[in-house]
Every structure is written in C-alpha cells, then in structure tokens.
C-alpha positions as CSV (number, residue, x, y, z in Angstrom):
1,X,9.4,-22.2,-1.0
2,X,12.9,-21.1,0.1
3,X,13.7,-20.3,-3.5
4,X,10.5,-18.1,-3.8
5,X,11.4,-16.1,-0.6
6,X,15.0,-15.6,-1.9
7,X,13.5,-14.4,-5.2
8,X,11.3,-11.9,-3.3
9,X,14.1,-10.7,-1.2
10,X,16.4,-10.1,-4.2
11,X,13.7,-8.3,-6.1
12,X,12.8,-6.0,-3.2
13,X,16.2,-5.5,-1.5
14,X,16.9,-2.2,-3.3
15,X,13.6,-0.8,-2.0
16,X,13.6,-2.2,1.5
17,X,14.4,1.1,3.2
18,X,11.6,2.7,1.1
19,X,9.1,0.1,2.3
20,X,10.1,0.5,5.9
21,X,9.9,4.3,5.8
22,X,6.5,4.1,4.1
23,X,5.1,2.0,6.9
24,X,6.6,4.3,9.5
25,X,5.2,7.5,7.8
26,X,1.8,6.0,7.4
27,X,1.7,4.9,11.0
28,X,2.8,8.4,12.2
29,X,0.1,10.0,9.9
30,X,-2.5,7.7,11.3
31,X,-1.5,8.2,14.9
32,X,-1.4,12.1,14.7
33,X,-4.2,12.3,12.2
34,X,-2.2,14.4,9.8
35,X,-3.9,14.9,6.4
36,X,-2.1,14.4,3.2
37,X,-0.7,17.4,1.3
38,X,-3.7,17.5,-1.0
39,X,-5.9,17.3,2.0
40,X,-4.6,20.7,3.3
41,X,-5.9,22.3,0.1
42,X,-9.2,20.4,-0.5
43,X,-10.4,19.9,3.1
44,X,-11.1,23.6,3.8
45,X,-13.1,23.7,0.5
46,X,-15.1,20.6,1.6
47,X,-14.1,18.6,-1.4
48,X,-13.7,14.8,-1.0
49,X,-10.7,13.4,-2.8
50,X,-10.0,9.8,-3.8
51,X,-7.3,9.1,-1.2
52,X,-9.2,10.5,1.7
53,X,-9.3,8.0,4.5
54,X,-7.1,5.3,2.9
55,X,-4.8,5.1,5.9
56,X,-7.8,4.8,8.3
57,X,-9.4,2.2,6.0
58,X,-6.2,0.2,5.9
59,X,-5.9,0.2,9.6
60,X,-9.6,-1.0,9.9
61,X,-8.8,-3.7,7.3
62,X,-5.9,-4.9,9.4
63,X,-8.2,-5.0,12.5
64,X,-10.6,-7.2,10.5
65,X,-13.4,-4.6,10.2
66,X,-14.0,-5.0,6.5
67,X,-17.4,-3.2,6.5
68,X,-16.0,-0.1,8.2
69,X,-13.0,-0.1,5.9
70,X,-15.4,-0.1,2.9
71,X,-17.5,2.7,4.4
72,X,-14.4,4.9,5.0
73,X,-13.0,4.4,1.5
74,X,-14.2,1.7,-0.9
75,X,-10.9,2.0,-2.9
76,X,-9.0,0.2,-0.1
77,X,-9.7,-3.2,-1.5
78,X,-8.3,-2.3,-4.9
79,X,-5.2,-0.7,-3.3
80,X,-4.6,-3.9,-1.2
81,X,-4.8,-6.0,-4.3
82,X,-2.3,-3.8,-6.1
83,X,0.1,-3.9,-3.1
84,X,-0.3,-7.7,-2.9
85,X,0.5,-8.0,-6.6
86,X,3.5,-5.7,-6.3
87,X,5.0,-7.6,-3.4
88,X,4.3,-11.2,-4.2
89,X,3.5,-11.7,-7.9
90,X,5.5,-9.0,-9.7
91,X,8.9,-10.6,-9.0
92,X,7.8,-13.9,-10.5
93,X,6.4,-12.1,-13.6
94,X,9.5,-10.1,-14.2
95,X,11.8,-13.0,-13.6
96,X,9.9,-15.1,-16.2
97,X,10.0,-12.2,-18.7
98,X,13.7,-11.7,-18.2
99,X,14.5,-15.4,-18.7
100,X,12.4,-15.4,-22.0
101,X,14.4,-12.4,-23.3
102,X,17.7,-14.1,-22.8
C-alpha cells in the first residue's frame, strides 16, 4: 500500500499546485455563485449548456445527496468516474505501459 501511495505522489507531484488551485477556484465559484465564462454568454440567452451546475452537483454529491446531484446535472457521475480514474488508476496504467516499453 505504501508503494502505491508513493507511485501516486510521484505521478501527481508535478500537478499538485494545479489540483490545489482547482479545488480553491471551484470552492470560490460555488460560494459566490459565479457562473463559468460560457455561462456569461449563454445564460442571458436562456440556453442550457452541459457544464451548467456541475459545481453545485459535486457539492451535493459530497454531502451525500445523490438524487439532488443527479437532478442538477446528470453528468456529475461520469465526471466523478473520470476524476477517480485520473487520480487513482491512471498512474498504474502508465507505469505498466512504461515498463513494457523498456
């Protein structure tokens, strides 16, 4: 298990500041209810876009309110699976593919 966490850290250490800043920016956007840049254009036109409500849905998911998260934006579950894959499984896959090439 220690070896796995070391692998995760080594894989993500170059992007650690990016991950922390993303969490910070998403939290600020959620707290102040700031729309995304595409929201500034499409919201006055009353056009729904695919990323509308993802932050709110993710916060609801963290709170354990799965039904409300789905009602806000059904894509949240796909996004969470992609994030999980990127953080926990991608380092193992790329490590295995690098060792096969050598």
